[in-house]
C-alpha positions in Angstrom: 42.7 -48.7 -37.7 45.7 -51.0 -37.6 43.8 -53.6 -35.6 41.0 -53.7 -38.1 43.5 -54.2 -41.0 45.2 -57.0 -39.2 41.8 -58.8 -38.7 40.6 -58.1 -42.2 40.0 -60.8 -44.8 42.8 -59.6 -47.1 45.4 -59.8 -44.3 44.0 -63.2 -43.3 44.5 -64.4 -46.8 48.0 -62.9 -47.0 49.1 -64.8 -43.9 47.4 -68.1 -44.5 48.4 -69.1 -48.1 51.5 -69.6 -50.1 50.4 -67.1 -52.8 49.4 -64.6 -50.1 52.9 -64.9 -48.6 54.5 -64.4 -52.0 52.4 -61.3 -52.7 53.1 -59.8 -49.3 56.9 -60.3 -49.7 56.8 -58.9 -53.2 55.1 -55.8 -51.9 57.3 -55.4 -48.8 60.7 -56.7 -49.9 60.6 -56.6 -53.7 59.1 -53.1 -54.2 61.2 -51.5 -51.4 64.5 -52.9 -52.7 63.6 -52.0 -56.2 63.0 -48.3 -55.2 66.3 -48.3 -53.2 68.3 -49.8 -56.1 66.8 -47.2 -58.6 67.5 -44.3 -56.2 71.1 -45.4 -55.8 71.7 -46.0 -59.5 70.1 -42.5 -60.2 72.4 -40.8 -57.7 75.4 -42.6 -59.2 74.4 -41.5 -62.7 74.0 -45.1 -63.9 70.3 -45.5 -64.2 69.0 -46.6 -67.6 66.1 -48.6 -68.8 68.2 -51.7 -69.1 69.4 -51.4 -65.5 65.9 -50.7 -64.2 64.6 -53.8 -65.9 67.4 -55.8 -64.4 66.7 -54.5 -61.0 63.0 -55.3 -61.4 63.8 -58.9 -62.4 66.1 -59.3 -59.4 63.6 -57.8 -57.0 60.8 -60.0 -58.3 62.8 -63.1 -57.9 64.0 -62.0 -54.5 60.4 -61.4 -53.4 59.3 -64.8 -54.7 62.1 -66.6 -52.9 61.4 -64.7 -49.7 57.7 -65.5 -49.9 58.4 -69.2 -50.3 60.9 -69.2 -47.5 58.6 -67.4 -45.1 55.7 -69.8 -46.0 57.6 -73.0 -45.4 59.8 -71.7 -42.6 57.4 -69.6 -40.5 53.8 -69.4 -41.6 53.0 -73.0 -42.2 54.6 -74.3 -39.0 52.8 -71.6 -37.0 49.5 -72.3 -38.6 49.9 -76.1 -37.9 50.8 -75.3 -34.3 47.8 -73.1 -33.9 45.6 -75.9 -35.2 47.2 -78.4 -32.9 48.8 -80.6 -35.6 52.2 -81.9 -34.4 55.2 -81.1 -36.6 56.7 -83.9 -38.7 60.2 -83.4 -37.4 59.2 -83.9 -33.7 59.8 -87.3 -32.1 56.6 -89.0 -31.0 
């Protein structure tokens, strides 16, 4: 089951494009952190609509930043290496 998901078209798109990386990080990091923030605020008795909206904005921006960092720092260099394209920062 896991192997078929990893080889699926959707996972291929998620790993091979900038928008896919952003969506993946929003789902993994952004949504998870938002849930944890809301649970902690609820347990502390501080949860309100305003705070939930603030958490949602922070988590969306965090997921966006994480997706861009993963794309430029990890996915793109690995895809270039897989295709056999030399990296730009290597000496020739």
